[in-house]
Backbone as XML, in Angstrom:
<?xml version="1.0"?>
<chain id="A" units="angstrom">
  <residue number="1" name="MET">
    <atom name="N" x="5.106" y="-18.547" z="-10.499"/>
    <atom name="CA" x="3.968" y="-18.218" z="-10.800"/>
    <atom name="C" x="3.101" y="-17.602" z="-9.652"/>
  </residue>
  <residue number="2" name="LYS">
    <atom name="N" x="3.622" y="-17.700" z="-8.591"/>
    <atom name="CA" x="3.105" y="-16.760" z="-7.611"/>
    <atom name="C" x="3.750" y="-15.324" z="-7.503"/>
  </residue>
  <residue number="3" name="ASN">
    <atom name="N" x="4.806" y="-15.302" z="-7.792"/>
    <atom name="CA" x="5.523" y="-14.049" z="-7.979"/>
    <atom name="C" x="5.059" y="-13.575" z="-9.242"/>
  </residue>
  <residue number="4" name="LEU">
    <atom name="N" x="4.704" y="-14.122" z="-10.024"/>
    <atom name="CA" x="4.295" y="-13.228" z="-11.348"/>
    <atom name="C" x="2.893" y="-12.636" z="-11.085"/>
  </residue>
  <residue number="5" name="PHE">
    <atom name="N" x="1.976" y="-13.192" z="-10.233"/>
    <atom name="CA" x="0.597" y="-13.199" z="-10.133"/>
    <atom name="C" x="0.709" y="-11.997" z="-9.261"/>
  </residue>
  <residue number="6" name="VAL">
    <atom name="N" x="1.717" y="-11.959" z="-8.254"/>
    <atom name="CA" x="1.750" y="-10.423" z="-7.547"/>
    <atom name="C" x="2.242" y="-9.346" z="-8.293"/>
  </residue>
  <residue number="7" name="ILE">
    <atom name="N" x="3.396" y="-9.736" z="-8.629"/>
    <atom name="CA" x="3.726" y="-8.602" z="-9.720"/>
    <atom name="C" x="2.612" y="-7.799" z="-10.582"/>
  </residue>
  <residue number="8" name="VAL">
    <atom name="N" x="1.622" y="-8.816" z="-11.129"/>
    <atom name="CA" x="0.591" y="-8.121" z="-12.028"/>
    <atom name="C" x="-0.224" y="-7.401" z="-11.360"/>
  </residue>
  <residue number="9" name="ILE">
    <atom name="N" x="-0.748" y="-7.975" z="-9.947"/>
    <atom name="CA" x="-1.680" y="-7.542" z="-8.952"/>
    <atom name="C" x="-1.217" y="-5.678" z="-8.596"/>
  </residue>
  <residue number="10" name="GLY">
    <atom name="N" x="0.017" y="-6.189" z="-8.332"/>
    <atom name="CA" x="0.685" y="-4.926" z="-7.696"/>
    <atom name="C" x="0.402" y="-3.701" z="-8.659"/>
  </residue>
  <residue number="11" name="LEU">
    <atom name="N" x="1.089" y="-3.703" z="-10.140"/>
    <atom name="CA" x="1.061" y="-3.311" z="-11.160"/>
    <atom name="C" x="-0.309" y="-2.331" z="-11.610"/>
  </residue>
  <residue number="12" name="ILE">
    <atom name="N" x="-1.442" y="-3.471" z="-11.122"/>
    <atom name="CA" x="-3.011" y="-3.103" z="-11.478"/>
    <atom name="C" x="-3.030" y="-2.041" z="-10.398"/>
  </residue>
  <residue number="13" name="ALA">
    <atom name="N" x="-2.923" y="-2.026" z="-9.111"/>
    <atom name="CA" x="-2.925" y="-1.060" z="-8.218"/>
    <atom name="C" x="-2.504" y="0.020" z="-8.231"/>
  </residue>
  <residue number="14" name="PHE">
    <atom name="N" x="-1.253" y="-0.021" z="-8.875"/>
    <atom name="CA" x="-0.391" y="1.157" z="-9.061"/>
    <atom name="C" x="-1.238" y="2.040" z="-10.267"/>
  </residue>
  <residue number="15" name="VAL">
    <atom name="N" x="-1.697" y="1.252" z="-11.354"/>
    <atom name="CA" x="-2.203" y="2.242" z="-12.403"/>
    <atom name="C" x="-3.269" y="2.809" z="-11.737"/>
  </residue>
  <residue number="16" name="VAL">
    <atom name="N" x="-3.884" y="1.944" z="-11.153"/>
    <atom name="CA" x="-5.498" y="2.588" z="-10.067"/>
    <atom name="C" x="-4.822" y="3.935" z="-9.500"/>
  </residue>
  <residue number="17" name="LEU">
    <atom name="N" x="-3.614" y="3.907" z="-8.786"/>
    <atom name="CA" x="-3.518" y="4.957" z="-8.118"/>
    <atom name="C" x="-3.114" y="6.074" z="-9.178"/>
  </residue>
  <residue number="18" name="CYS">
    <atom name="N" x="-2.500" y="5.879" z="-9.939"/>
    <atom name="CA" x="-1.681" y="6.775" z="-11.039"/>
    <atom name="C" x="-3.019" y="7.467" z="-12.006"/>
  </residue>
  <residue number="19" name="ILE">
    <atom name="N" x="-4.394" y="6.484" z="-12.478"/>
    <atom name="CA" x="-5.456" y="7.380" z="-13.687"/>
    <atom name="C" x="-6.380" y="7.381" z="-12.633"/>
  </residue>
  <residue number="20" name="PRO">
    <atom name="N" x="-6.842" y="8.995" z="-12.544"/>
    <atom name="CA" x="-7.988" y="8.986" z="-12.293"/>
    <atom name="C" x="-9.077" y="8.338" z="-12.740"/>
  </residue>
  <residue number="21" name="ASP">
    <atom name="N" x="-10.142" y="8.132" z="-11.832"/>
    <atom name="CA" x="-11.050" y="7.262" z="-12.275"/>
    <atom name="C" x="-12.821" y="7.746" z="-12.217"/>
  </residue>
  <residue number="22" name="PRO">
    <atom name="N" x="-13.762" y="7.020" z="-12.608"/>
    <atom name="CA" x="-14.655" y="7.572" z="-12.545"/>
    <atom name="C" x="-15.541" y="7.580" z="-11.309"/>
  </residue>
  <residue number="23" name="PHE">
    <atom name="N" x="-14.972" y="6.749" z="-10.324"/>
    <atom name="CA" x="-15.746" y="6.576" z="-9.106"/>
    <atom name="C" x="-15.137" y="8.005" z="-8.087"/>
  </residue>
  <residue number="24" name="GLU">
    <atom name="N" x="-14.528" y="8.985" z="-8.804"/>
    <atom name="CA" x="-14.295" y="10.467" z="-7.498"/>
    <atom name="C" x="-15.181" y="11.063" z="-8.000"/>
  </residue>
  <residue number="25" name="VAL">
    <atom name="N" x="-16.359" y="10.872" z="-8.542"/>
    <atom name="CA" x="-17.877" y="10.969" z="-8.368"/>
    <atom name="C" x="-18.258" y="11.393" z="-7.440"/>
  </residue>
  <residue number="26" name="ILE">
    <atom name="N" x="-18.373" y="10.138" z="-6.847"/>
    <atom name="CA" x="-18.916" y="9.587" z="-5.300"/>
    <atom name="C" x="-17.291" y="9.592" z="-4.870"/>
  </residue>
  <residue number="27" name="PRO">
    <atom name="N" x="-17.036" y="10.692" z="-3.858"/>
    <atom name="CA" x="-16.105" y="10.705" z="-2.835"/>
    <atom name="C" x="-15.698" y="9.626" z="-2.154"/>
  </residue>
  <residue number="28" name="LEU">
    <atom name="N" x="-16.822" y="8.795" z="-1.116"/>
    <atom name="CA" x="-16.487" y="7.880" z="-0.373"/>
    <atom name="C" x="-16.074" y="6.718" z="-1.192"/>
  </residue>
  <residue number="29" name="ILE">
    <atom name="N" x="-16.495" y="6.272" z="-2.335"/>
    <atom name="CA" x="-16.370" y="5.429" z="-3.115"/>
    <atom name="C" x="-14.800" y="5.135" z="-3.531"/>
  </residue>
  <residue number="30" name="GLY">
    <atom name="N" x="-14.847" y="6.907" z="-4.157"/>
    <atom name="CA" x="-13.256" y="6.744" z="-4.708"/>
    <atom name="C" x="-11.982" y="6.923" z="-3.770"/>
  </residue>
  <residue number="31" name="ALA">
    <atom name="N" x="-12.396" y="7.481" z="-2.576"/>
    <atom name="CA" x="-11.948" y="6.834" z="-1.266"/>
    <atom name="C" x="-11.373" y="5.564" z="-0.848"/>
  </residue>
  <residue number="32" name="LEU">
    <atom name="N" x="-12.186" y="4.970" z="-0.974"/>
    <atom name="CA" x="-11.818" y="3.409" z="-0.520"/>
    <atom name="C" x="-11.414" y="2.568" z="-1.635"/>
  </residue>
  <residue number="33" name="ASP">
    <atom name="N" x="-11.792" y="3.139" z="-2.901"/>
    <atom name="CA" x="-11.190" y="2.379" z="-4.089"/>
    <atom name="C" x="-9.696" y="2.959" z="-3.943"/>
  </residue>
  <residue number="34" name="GLU">
    <atom name="N" x="-9.123" y="4.020" z="-3.652"/>
    <atom name="CA" x="-7.643" y="4.147" z="-3.328"/>
    <atom name="C" x="-7.127" y="3.836" z="-2.307"/>
  </residue>
  <residue number="35" name="ALA">
    <atom name="N" x="-8.027" y="3.652" z="-1.051"/>
    <atom name="CA" x="-7.168" y="2.973" z="-0.290"/>
    <atom name="C" x="-6.869" y="1.906" z="-0.463"/>
  </residue>
  <residue number="36" name="THR">
    <atom name="N" x="-7.858" y="1.156" z="-0.941"/>
    <atom name="CA" x="-7.506" y="-0.682" z="-1.429"/>
    <atom name="C" x="-6.489" y="-0.449" z="-2.281"/>
  </residue>
  <residue number="37" name="ALA">
    <atom name="N" x="-6.485" y="0.468" z="-3.473"/>
    <atom name="CA" x="-5.364" y="-0.100" z="-4.202"/>
    <atom name="C" x="-4.051" y="0.356" z="-3.276"/>
  </residue>
  <residue number="38" name="THR">
    <atom name="N" x="-3.914" y="1.221" z="-2.288"/>
    <atom name="CA" x="-2.687" y="1.695" z="-1.881"/>
    <atom name="C" x="-1.889" y="0.220" z="-0.626"/>
  </residue>
  <residue number="39" name="ALA">
    <atom name="N" x="-3.094" y="-0.250" z="-0.020"/>
    <atom name="CA" x="-2.979" y="-1.419" z="0.812"/>
    <atom name="C" x="-2.682" y="-2.546" z="-0.073"/>
  </residue>
  <residue number="40" name="VAL">
    <atom name="N" x="-3.206" y="-3.055" z="-1.488"/>
    <atom name="CA" x="-2.682" y="-3.793" z="-1.759"/>
    <atom name="C" x="-1.013" y="-3.771" z="-2.479"/>
  </residue>
  <residue number="41" name="LEU">
    <atom name="N" x="-0.755" y="-2.643" z="-3.211"/>
    <atom name="CA" x="0.483" y="-2.257" z="-3.435"/>
    <atom name="C" x="1.430" y="-2.173" z="-1.792"/>
  </residue>
  <residue number="42" name="ILE">
    <atom name="N" x="1.205" y="-1.785" z="-0.972"/>
    <atom name="CA" x="1.678" y="-1.904" z="0.034"/>
    <atom name="C" x="2.065" y="-3.787" z="0.588"/>
  </residue>
  <residue number="43" name="ALA">
    <atom name="N" x="1.015" y="-4.349" z="0.560"/>
    <atom name="CA" x="1.191" y="-5.752" z="0.460"/>
    <atom name="C" x="1.947" y="-6.366" z="-0.507"/>
  </residue>
  <residue number="44" name="CYS">
    <atom name="N" x="1.817" y="-5.913" z="-2.053"/>
    <atom name="CA" x="2.856" y="-6.430" z="-2.844"/>
    <atom name="C" x="4.318" y="-6.408" z="-2.290"/>
  </residue>
  <residue number="45" name="ALA">
    <atom name="N" x="4.438" y="-4.962" z="-1.968"/>
    <atom name="CA" x="5.708" y="-4.746" z="-2.232"/>
    <atom name="C" x="6.651" y="-5.678" z="-0.878"/>
  </residue>
  <residue number="46" name="ARG">
    <atom name="N" x="5.672" y="-5.436" z="0.212"/>
    <atom name="CA" x="6.083" y="-6.514" z="1.295"/>
    <atom name="C" x="6.336" y="-7.924" z="0.956"/>
  </residue>
  <residue number="47" name="TYR">
    <atom name="N" x="5.450" y="-8.268" z="-0.068"/>
    <atom name="CA" x="6.103" y="-9.978" z="-0.444"/>
    <atom name="C" x="7.283" y="-9.930" z="-0.852"/>
  </residue>
  <residue number="48" name="PHE">
    <atom name="N" x="7.647" y="-8.808" z="-1.644"/>
    <atom name="CA" x="9.163" y="-9.227" z="-2.563"/>
    <atom name="C" x="10.380" y="-8.224" z="-1.425"/>
  </residue>
  <residue number="49" name="GLY">
    <atom name="N" x="9.905" y="-8.163" z="0.008"/>
    <atom name="CA" x="11.032" y="-7.942" z="0.769"/>
    <atom name="C" x="10.845" y="-6.301" z="0.809"/>
  </residue>
  <residue number="50" name="PHE">
    <atom name="N" x="10.051" y="-5.467" z="0.485"/>
    <atom name="CA" x="10.328" y="-3.692" z="0.640"/>
    <atom name="C" x="9.082" y="-3.333" z="1.782"/>
  </residue>
  <residue number="51" name="ASP">
    <atom name="N" x="9.824" y="-3.646" z="3.178"/>
    <atom name="CA" x="8.396" y="-3.265" z="3.789"/>
    <atom name="C" x="8.308" y="-1.937" z="3.987"/>
  </residue>
  <residue number="52" name="LEU">
    <atom name="N" x="7.094" y="-1.030" z="3.512"/>
    <atom name="CA" x="6.817" y="0.335" z="3.280"/>
    <atom name="C" x="5.711" y="0.512" z="4.366"/>
  </residue>
  <residue number="53" name="ALA">
    <atom name="N" x="5.907" y="-0.536" z="5.250"/>
    <atom name="CA" x="4.591" y="-0.240" z="6.359"/>
    <atom name="C" x="5.563" y="0.589" z="7.416"/>
  </residue>
  <residue number="54" name="ARG">
    <atom name="N" x="6.625" y="0.701" z="7.469"/>
    <atom name="CA" x="7.238" y="1.099" z="8.537"/>
    <atom name="C" x="7.551" y="2.552" z="8.462"/>
  </residue>
  <residue number="55" name="PHE">
    <atom name="N" x="7.232" y="2.797" z="7.393"/>
    <atom name="CA" x="7.450" y="4.503" z="6.929"/>
    <atom name="C" x="5.878" y="4.875" z="7.394"/>
  </residue>
  <residue number="56" name="LEU">
    <atom name="N" x="5.094" y="3.975" z="8.004"/>
    <atom name="CA" x="3.706" y="4.766" z="7.932"/>
    <atom name="C" x="3.487" y="4.694" z="9.408"/>
  </residue>
  <residue number="57" name="GLY">
    <atom name="N" x="4.453" y="4.538" z="10.326"/>
    <atom name="CA" x="4.743" y="4.660" z="11.840"/>
    <atom name="C" x="4.763" y="3.535" z="12.390"/>
  </residue>
  <residue number="58" name="ARG">
    <atom name="N" x="4.260" y="2.197" z="11.929"/>
    <atom name="CA" x="4.493" y="0.971" z="12.518"/>
    <atom name="C" x="5.739" y="0.746" z="13.124"/>
  </residue>
  <residue number="59" name="LYS">
    <atom name="N" x="5.558" y="0.169" z="14.479"/>
    <atom name="CA" x="6.951" y="-0.278" z="15.004"/>
    <atom name="C" x="6.691" y="-1.439" z="15.775"/>
  </residue>
  <residue number="60" name="ASP">
    <atom name="N" x="8.095" y="-2.389" z="15.605"/>
    <atom name="CA" x="7.773" y="-3.790" z="15.789"/>
    <atom name="C" x="8.246" y="-3.634" z="17.661"/>
  </residue>
  <residue number="61" name="GLU">
    <atom name="N" x="7.601" y="-4.524" z="18.308"/>
    <atom name="CA" x="7.758" y="-4.179" z="19.840"/>
    <atom name="C" x="9.498" y="-4.195" z="20.557"/>
  </residue>
  <residue number="62" name="GLY">
    <atom name="N" x="10.046" y="-5.715" z="19.926"/>
    <atom name="CA" x="11.292" y="-5.992" z="20.506"/>
    <atom name="C" x="12.211" y="-5.034" z="19.592"/>
  </residue>
  <residue number="63" name="ALA">
    <atom name="N" x="12.168" y="-4.798" z="18.340"/>
    <atom name="CA" x="13.057" y="-4.014" z="17.538"/>
    <atom name="C" x="13.398" y="-2.356" z="17.982"/>
  </residue>
  <residue number="64" name="GLU">
    <atom name="N" x="14.781" y="-2.387" z="17.495"/>
    <atom name="CA" x="15.046" y="-0.896" z="17.834"/>
    <atom name="C" x="14.676" y="-0.063" z="16.573"/>
  </residue>
  <residue number="65" name="SER">
    <atom name="N" x="14.344" y="1.327" z="17.185"/>
    <atom name="CA" x="14.059" y="1.681" z="15.498"/>
    <atom name="C" x="14.880" y="3.669" z="15.832"/>
  </residue>
  <residue number="66" name="ASP">
    <atom name="N" x="14.463" y="3.873" z="14.451"/>
    <atom name="CA" x="15.477" y="5.178" z="14.451"/>
    <atom name="C" x="14.604" y="6.313" z="14.658"/>
  </residue>
  <residue number="67" name="SER">
    <atom name="N" x="13.328" y="6.317" z="14.867"/>
    <atom name="CA" x="12.314" y="7.019" z="14.826"/>
    <atom name="C" x="12.253" y="7.496" z="16.547"/>
  </residue>
  <residue number="68" name="ILE">
    <atom name="N" x="11.754" y="8.500" z="16.692"/>
    <atom name="CA" x="11.426" y="9.237" z="17.949"/>
    <atom name="C" x="9.872" y="8.970" z="18.711"/>
  </residue>
  <residue number="69" name="ASP">
    <atom name="N" x="9.545" y="8.804" z="19.491"/>
    <atom name="CA" x="7.977" y="8.408" z="19.518"/>
    <atom name="C" x="7.930" y="9.582" z="20.379"/>
  </residue>
  <residue number="70" name="MET">
    <atom name="N" x="6.523" y="10.415" z="19.642"/>
    <atom name="CA" x="6.026" y="11.602" z="20.432"/>
    <atom name="C" x="4.874" y="11.306" z="21.367"/>
  </residue>
  <residue number="71" name="LYS">
    <atom name="N" x="5.407" y="12.011" z="22.276"/>
    <atom name="CA" x="3.581" y="11.464" z="23.362"/>
    <atom name="C" x="3.088" y="12.582" z="24.043"/>
  </residue>
</chain>
């Protein structure tokens, strides 16, 4: 049941990202809407084992990484 709930929420977030909405008239609200949908979609993917946050530059302290730190 929990898996089905996460799938439905993920699909709703995906649809929000793909279909333009009327909130784009007010840029701040539109940006927050899309940012929230993106965060929800990333959280749903992480629930099923797809860690998309690693592509966003987040790095574990103890784990080795293929990325190069630019300082």
